[in-house]
C-alpha positions in Angstrom: 47.1 46.2 -46.6 45.0 45.8 -43.4 42.3 45.8 -44.7 43.4 42.2 -46.9 45.4 41.0 -43.7 42.2 40.2 -42.0 40.1 38.9 -44.5 42.6 36.8 -45.5 42.4 35.2 -41.3 38.8 35.4 -41.8 39.3 33.0 -44.6 41.5 30.7 -43.1 39.3 30.9 -39.5 36.6 30.3 -41.5 38.2 27.1 -43.4 39.9 25.5 -41.0 36.0 25.9 -39.0 34.4 24.2 -41.5 36.6 22.0 -42.2 36.8 20.5 -37.8 32.4 20.3 -38.8 32.5 19.0 -41.7 35.4 16.6 -41.1 32.8 14.4 -37.8 30.8 12.1 -39.4 27.4 11.2 -38.2 29.5 8.0 -36.0 31.8 10.6 -33.4 28.4 12.4 -32.1 27.0 10.8 -29.2 23.2 11.9 -29.0 21.5 12.0 -26.2 18.4 9.4 -27.1 20.3 7.9 -30.2 21.1 4.3 -28.2 18.4 4.7 -25.9 17.5 1.1 -25.0 13.6 1.0 -25.6 10.3 -1.2 -26.3 9.5 -0.5 -29.8 6.0 -1.2 -31.0 3.8 -1.9 -33.7 0.1 -1.1 -33.6 -1.6 -2.3 -35.7 -6.0 -2.7 -36.5 -6.9 -6.0 -34.8 -6.4 -8.5 -37.2 -4.9 -7.0 -39.6 -1.5 -6.2 -41.3 -2.5 -2.9 -41.4 -0.7 0.2 -40.0 -3.4 1.6 -36.6 -2.5 5.9 -36.4 -3.7 7.4 -33.6 -2.4 9.2 -30.7 -1.5 7.2 -27.5 -0.8 8.4 -23.8 2.0 5.6 -21.9 3.2 5.9 -18.6 6.2 3.3 -17.3 7.5 2.4 -14.2 9.5 1.0 -12.3 9.1 -0.7 -9.2 11.3 -0.3 -6.3 11.2 -2.6 -4.0 10.6 -6.1 -3.4 7.1 -6.1 -2.9 5.2 -5.9 -5.8 1.9 -4.7 -7.6 1.7 -1.6 -4.7 1.4 1.6 -6.4 3.0 3.4 -3.7 6.3 1.2 -4.3 6.3 2.7 -7.9 8.6 4.7 -9.9 7.3 6.6 -13.4 10.7 6.3 -15.3 8.7 7.8 -18.6 5.2 9.3 -19.5 3.9 10.7 -23.3 2.4 11.5 -25.6 2.4 9.6 -29.6 0.8 11.4 -32.2 -0.6 10.0 -34.4 1.7 6.8 -35.3 2.0 3.7 -35.6 5.0 3.1 -33.9 6.3 4.5 -31.3 9.5 3.2 -28.1 9.4 3.3 -24.5 12.5 3.5 -22.0 13.5 -0.1 -20.3 15.9 0.8 -16.9 17.3 -1.9 -15.6 16.1 -2.9 -11.6 16.3 -6.1 -9.3 13.2 -7.3 -9.9 13.9 -7.5 -13.9 10.7 -5.8 -15.3 8.9 -3.1 -16.3 5.3 -2.2 -16.1 3.1 0.0 -19.0 0.1 1.7 -19.0 -1.4 2.9 -22.7 -4.2 4.4 -23.3 -5.9 4.9 -25.7 -6.3 8.7 -26.2 -6.7 11.3 -23.6 -9.3 10.9 -20.9 -12.2 13.8 -21.5 -14.1 16.8 -19.6 -17.7 16.0 -20.2 -19.5 19.3 -19.2 -22.7 18.9 -19.0 -26.1 19.9 -17.0 -27.7 18.3 -15.6 -31.5 18.9 -13.3 -30.2 22.1 -14.1 -27.0 21.8 -12.1 -23.4 22.4 -14.3 -21.2 19.9 -14.1 -18.5 17.3 -15.3 -17.4 14.1 -15.3 -14.3 12.8 -17.1 -14.9 10.0 -19.3 -11.7 8.0 -19.0 -9.7 6.6 -21.6 -9.3 3.0 -22.1 -6.5 2.0 -20.9 -4.7 -1.6 -21.4 -1.4 -2.5 -18.6 2.2 -3.8 -21.0 4.8 -6.2 -18.7 8.4 -6.7 -20.0 10.6 -9.3 -18.7 13.5 -10.1 -19.1 16.8 -12.0 -18.6 20.4 -11.1 -19.0 22.0 -7.5 -19.5 24.9 -7.9 -22.0 26.9 -5.5 -23.8 26.8 -4.0 -27.0 28.4 -1.7 -29.5 27.2 1.1 -30.6 29.0 3.1 -32.5 32.5 5.2 -32.2 31.7 7.8 -29.9 28.9 6.2 -27.7 31.0 3.4 -27.2 28.9 -0.1 -25.7 25.2 0.1 -24.5 23.2 -1.8 -22.0 21.3 -4.9 -24.0 18.2 -7.0 -22.3 18.0 -10.4 -23.6 15.7 -13.0 -23.3 12.5 -10.3 -23.6 9.2 -11.5 -22.6 5.9 -8.9 -23.3 2.8 -10.1 -22.1 -0.8 -8.3 -22.4 -2.6 -8.2 -18.4 -5.8 -9.1 -20.0 -9.5 -9.6 -18.6 -12.4 -13.3 -19.1 -12.1 -12.4 -22.4 -8.6 -13.0 -22.9 -7.9 -9.6 -24.7 -7.7 -6.8 -23.0 -9.4 -3.5 -22.8 -8.3 -1.9 -25.9 -4.7 -3.3 -27.4 -6.6 -6.9 -28.7 -3.6 -9.2 -28.7 0.3 -9.0 -28.6 2.9 -10.7 -30.6 6.9 -10.8 -29.8 9.0 -10.2 -33.1 12.6 -9.5 -31.3 13.3 -11.0 -27.9 16.6 -9.0 -27.5 16.4 -5.0 -27.1 19.7 -3.4 -28.9 18.9 -0.4 -29.3 15.6 2.3 -29.8 14.1 1.2 -33.1 14.3 -2.1 -33.5 11.3 -3.3 -33.5 9.7 -5.9 -30.5 6.6 -6.1 -29.8 3.1 -6.0 -32.2 -0.2 -4.9 -30.6 -2.7 -5.6 -32.4 -5.8 -3.5 -31.0 -9.8 -1.0 -32.0 -10.1 1.8 -32.6 -11.0 4.7 -31.3 -15.4 4.9 -31.0 
């Protein structure tokens, strides 16, 4: 009798646990990275609509003082690697200047080991880098989900590519704005048209 009672008790507990677990909807759980506002970029080969799948490295910075464009005044908010993907999303952080600076590298830096005049040595070949500047106007609150509630939105978003004398970047050739409002971490904001890696 005790054996049946223990099996019955276990079955009731298992059913209750299953009921609680499976009664949750996706909207009932707020994940850490689910609704983080991100600047989402899609990459394409220059002059085409063909997705450029590549490995890129990126760094995102926010100025934390009033003095602009000084490396010592920047705070790194994110760095990462996107492996063989044509889309990536980088965090946007609210700040007084309403600007976020992104450095995007076309792959990793390479260390080349060589012997010159019989002396072993090495040199680093830097990957091509370009800078994007995201500026936004107003901040807002938008409903994200039942579990997460309201989240921060960035309005009047403008992303520009810092270019050289030729009007182009080092490997990103042009940029096209698709949306001017960042409400989540999945909606495309810009299209980047770039050269493939040499």
